[in-house]
C-alpha positions in Angstrom: 0.0 0.0 0.0 1.5 3.3 -1.1 -0.2 5.4 1.7 0.2 8.7 -0.1 3.9 8.2 -0.4 3.3 8.2 -4.2 2.0 11.8 -4.2 5.6 13.3 -4.5 8.6 12.1 -6.5 10.9 13.3 -3.7 9.5 11.2 -0.8 10.8 7.8 0.0 8.3 5.2 1.4 9.2 3.4 4.6 10.4 0.5 2.4 12.8 2.8 0.7 10.9 3.1 -2.6 10.2 6.0 -4.9 6.7 5.2 -6.1 6.4 7.9 -8.8 9.6 6.6 -10.5 8.3 3.1 -10.3 5.0 4.2 -11.9 7.0 5.9 -14.7 8.6 2.5 -15.4 5.2 0.9 -15.5 4.1 3.4 -18.2 6.9 2.1 -20.4 5.7 -1.4 -19.9 2.7 -0.5 -22.1 4.8 1.0 -24.9 5.9 -0.8 -28.1 9.0 -2.9 -27.4 12.5 -2.3 -28.6 15.5 -4.6 -28.7 19.2 -3.9 -29.0 21.9 -6.4 -29.7 25.7 -5.8 -29.7 27.6 -7.8 -32.3 31.3 -7.9 -33.1 30.9 -5.7 -36.2 28.1 -3.4 -35.1 25.0 -2.8 -33.0 21.4 -3.7 -34.1 18.3 -1.9 -32.9 14.8 -3.2 -33.7 11.6 -1.5 -32.6 7.9 -2.3 -32.7 5.6 0.4 -34.1 2.2 0.3 -32.4 -0.4 0.8 -35.1 -3.4 2.0 -33.1 -5.7 2.7 -36.0 -5.7 1.9 -39.7 -6.8 5.4 -40.3 -3.5 6.7 -38.9 -1.2 8.2 -41.5 2.0 6.2 -41.4 5.0 8.3 -40.6 7.6 8.6 -43.4 10.3 9.2 -40.8 11.2 6.7 -38.1 9.1 6.6 -34.9 11.3 4.5 -32.7 14.8 5.1 -33.9 16.6 8.5 -33.6 20.1 9.6 -34.7 21.8 11.6 -32.0 25.2 12.2 -33.6 27.1 10.6 -36.5 28.3 7.8 -34.1 25.3 7.4 -31.7 21.7 6.4 -32.3 18.9 5.4 -29.9 15.7 3.3 -29.8 12.9 4.7 -27.6 10.0 3.1 -25.6 7.5 5.2 -23.7 6.0 8.7 -24.0 7.3 10.1 -27.3 6.9 13.8 -26.3 9.2 13.2 -23.3 11.6 11.3 -25.6 11.8 14.3 -28.1 12.9 16.7 -25.3 15.6 14.3 -24.1 16.8 13.5 -27.7 17.1 17.2 -28.5 19.1 17.7 -25.2 21.4 14.8 -26.2 22.0 16.2 -29.7 22.9 19.6 -28.2 25.3 18.0 -25.7 27.0 16.0 -28.5 27.4 19.1 -30.7 28.8 21.2 -27.8 31.4 18.6 -27.1 32.4 18.3 -30.8 32.6 22.1 -31.0 34.8 22.3 -27.8 37.1 19.4 -28.4 37.0 18.8 -32.2 36.2 15.1 -31.8 33.0 13.0 -31.3 31.7 12.7 -27.7 32.4 9.3 -26.1 29.3 7.3 -26.0 29.1 6.6 -22.3 29.8 10.3 -21.5 26.8 11.3 -23.7 24.6 8.7 -22.0 25.7 9.8 -18.6 25.0 13.5 -19.3 21.5 12.6 -20.5 20.9 10.4 -17.4 22.0 13.3 -15.2 19.1 15.3 -16.6 16.7 12.4 -16.0 17.9 11.9 -12.4 17.2 15.6 -11.6 13.6 15.1 -12.4 13.3 12.4 -9.6 14.8 14.7 -6.9 13.1 18.1 -7.1 9.6 18.9 -6.1 7.0 19.8 -8.7 8.6 17.8 -11.5 7.6 14.4 -12.8 10.1 11.8 -14.1 10.4 11.4 -17.9 8.3 8.4 -18.8 10.7 7.0 -21.4 13.5 4.3 -21.6 16.3 4.4 -24.2 18.6 1.9 -25.8 21.7 3.8 -27.0 23.9 2.2 -29.7 27.2 3.8 -30.7 30.9 3.5 -31.5 33.9 5.4 -30.1 37.6 5.0 -30.4 38.0 4.1 -26.7 35.6 1.1 -26.4 34.4 0.3 -29.9 30.8 -0.7 -30.3 28.6 -0.2 -27.2 25.0 -0.7 -26.2 23.5 1.1 -23.1 20.0 1.0 -21.6 18.6 3.8 -19.4 15.3 4.1 -17.5 13.3 7.0 -15.9 15.3 6.8 -12.7 18.4 8.0 -14.4 20.2 4.7 -14.1 22.1 3.4 -17.1 24.1 0.2 -17.7 26.0 -1.4 -20.6 24.5 -4.5 -22.2 25.4 -7.1 -24.8 21.7 -7.5 -25.5 18.7 -5.7 -24.0 15.0 -5.1 -24.3 12.7 -2.3 -23.2 8.9 -1.7 -23.5 6.1 -4.3 -23.5 7.0 -7.9 -22.6 10.6 -6.9 -21.9 11.1 -9.6 -19.3 10.1 -12.4 -21.8 12.4 -10.8 -24.5 15.3 -10.5 -22.0 15.1 -14.2 -21.0 15.0 -15.3 -24.6 18.0 -13.1 -25.4 19.9 -14.6 -22.4 19.3 -18.1 -23.8 20.2 -17.4 -27.4 22.8 -14.7 -27.3 26.4 -15.8 -28.1 29.6 -13.7 -27.9 31.2 -12.9 -31.2 27.8 -12.8 -32.9 27.8 -11.2 -36.4 25.6 -8.3 -37.3 23.4 -10.5 -39.6 23.0 -13.1 -36.8 22.1 -10.3 -34.4 19.4 -9.0 -36.9 18.0 -12.6 -37.1 18.0 -13.0 -33.3 16.3 -9.6 -32.7 13.5 -10.3 -35.3 13.0 -13.8 -33.8 12.7 -12.5 -30.3 10.4 -9.7 -31.3 8.1 -12.1 -33.3 7.7 -14.2 -30.2 7.1 -11.4 -27.7 5.0 -9.0 -29.7 1.3 -8.9 -28.9 0.5 -8.8 -32.6 0.1 -12.2 -34.4 1.8 -11.5 -37.7 5.1 -9.6 -38.1 5.2 -7.2 -41.1 7.5 -4.4 -42.1 4.8 -1.8 -41.3 5.0 -2.8 -37.6 8.7 -2.8 -37.3 11.8 -0.5 -37.6 15.3 -1.8 -37.9 18.4 0.3 -37.6 22.1 -0.6 -37.5 25.3 1.2 -36.4 28.4 -0.1 -38.0 31.8 0.9 -39.5 31.9 1.4 -43.3 34.9 0.0 -45.2 36.5 3.5 -45.1 36.4 3.3 -41.3 33.6 5.9 -40.7 30.7 5.1 -38.4 27.5 4.6 -40.3 23.9 4.7 -39.0 21.5 3.0 -41.4 17.8 2.5 -41.1 16.4 -0.5 -43.0 13.8 0.3 -45.7 10.4 -1.5 -45.5 11.2 -3.5 -48.7 14.5 -4.8 -47.4 12.9 -5.5 -44.0 10.1 -7.5 -45.7 12.8 -9.6 -47.5 14.7 -10.1 -44.2 11.5 -11.3 -42.4 10.9 -13.9 -45.2 14.6 -14.9 -45.3 14.8 -15.6 -41.6 11.4 -17.5 -41.6 9.8 -15.0 -39.2 6.9 -14.3 -41.6 5.4 -16.0 -44.7 6.0 -14.6 -48.2 3.1 -12.6 -49.5 0.8 -14.6 -51.8 0.9 -13.5 -55.4 -2.3 -11.7 -56.4 -3.6 -13.1 -59.6 
């Protein structure tokens, strides 16, 4: 029983819990899920687009994936308006660092600066936590490819494979079973699509319900962020046996 300890973000309950922060995490549990997998030659992000109505105009830009800087991208689960504010903050931080030091901002430093902002919203009165979780994928010269997960409390941690959003516990346990070190990027895509197909509420997996993005190094050595087109995504789904090929219309 919360006993009014949930009326403020700044009050601990007798058990040492911050109820408002926990409620924010619950809100993310209802959002479309996103999965990130670290491979030896890149990072794969896959997100589920919640199609609430067939009358809804499908977005030409991505809904779940956002580029923060040339070397960092993120997948989002939760309240999108909250996410937009934080993504803009992260983009500004990254550009300020590049302007000051003439080199890309280290991935963990960027994640930490954003999580500092999130943490502030759990400690001061009159504010509510951001109802959004992120998966950050990036590359820097210090640690190579990295994958980080952050939640509304401002905590973040590095992962080899992680899931946020709806059914994240089930997705996480499947990733734990099937993830192998030294996995290639293609295998990571296959694993992410397989996990998402089994944990999504929707019965059939189609390219309209998914977004796939990858962060990898181009042959020239530059970091590349690439979002998969719906046509390529459809072919991948058929190739990996996640969905049936569309029947030819006569």
